[in-house]
N, C-alpha and C positions, 0 to 999 in steps of 0.2 A: 454522515457527522455525528451522530449518536455515538457509535463504534471509535470513533478518532476524539468524542468526549470521556469517554470510559479510560480508554487507553491512556488519557492525560492523568486522567486521578488515578491510577496503578503506574505509571511511568515517567514523572513529573521532568525528569532532567531527561528523557530521550525528546529528540526532533520526530515530528510527525506530520505528514504530508498527505494530502488529497488528490491523487491522480487520477485527471479527466483522459479517457480515453475516447476522444473524438472519432474516431473512425467507429469505432465500436457502440456511441451513445451508452456510454459507460463512465463509470467512476470508483476507482479502487481505492483503499486505503494504505497507506509506510509506516514504518516507524523503523528508526534505525536501533538496531541488536548488537549486540557481540556475538550471539552465536548464529550460524547463518540455520536456515532452514529450508526447504525445497525450492521454495520462487524469492529466492534472494536477488537484487540486482545491485549495481551501483550506479550510484547520483552523486555528481560531486564530489567524489571522493569517500561518498558513504555508503556500508553495507547495510540499504534496506528489505527490510521483510515486509513482503505484500500480502495482500491478504482483501478478500470481498465479502463484505457482509449481507451484497442483496440479492445474491445466486444469478439464475433460477435453483442452479443444483446449491445446496449446502457445500461449505469446504472447510479442510480443519483449518486454524490457525497457522499462517504461513504458507498457503497454497493458493492461486487462483484457478479459472479455468484456463488451460491451455491455450485455446484461442487467440485469450488476452495479453498473452503475451508475443503476439506476432506481431505485433506494429508498436513495437514500443520506441519506436525512435521516433514517434508523432507522441506521445505523452505529455501534458501541460502540466507540470509540478507546481503545487504550492504548498509552500510550507506554513503550518500553521502556530501561528503567536498568539498566546493565551496570556 
């Protein structure tokens, strides 16, 4: 949640998401950006750049652990409105 709050301050005009991965008991963040990054997915016609702020392994902005991408059909998307 902190990551999304910081992103909101930096990118006020961009949609932000918290994405629940129930099969992994994990949550990741997503932001709509014009430039694709390594882990970009499409959701409702938008290109969403994914990021994982909690680890356990640190990944750079725009990347998430590969095992989290395996079950993206079960993701629960929550767009955040501030």
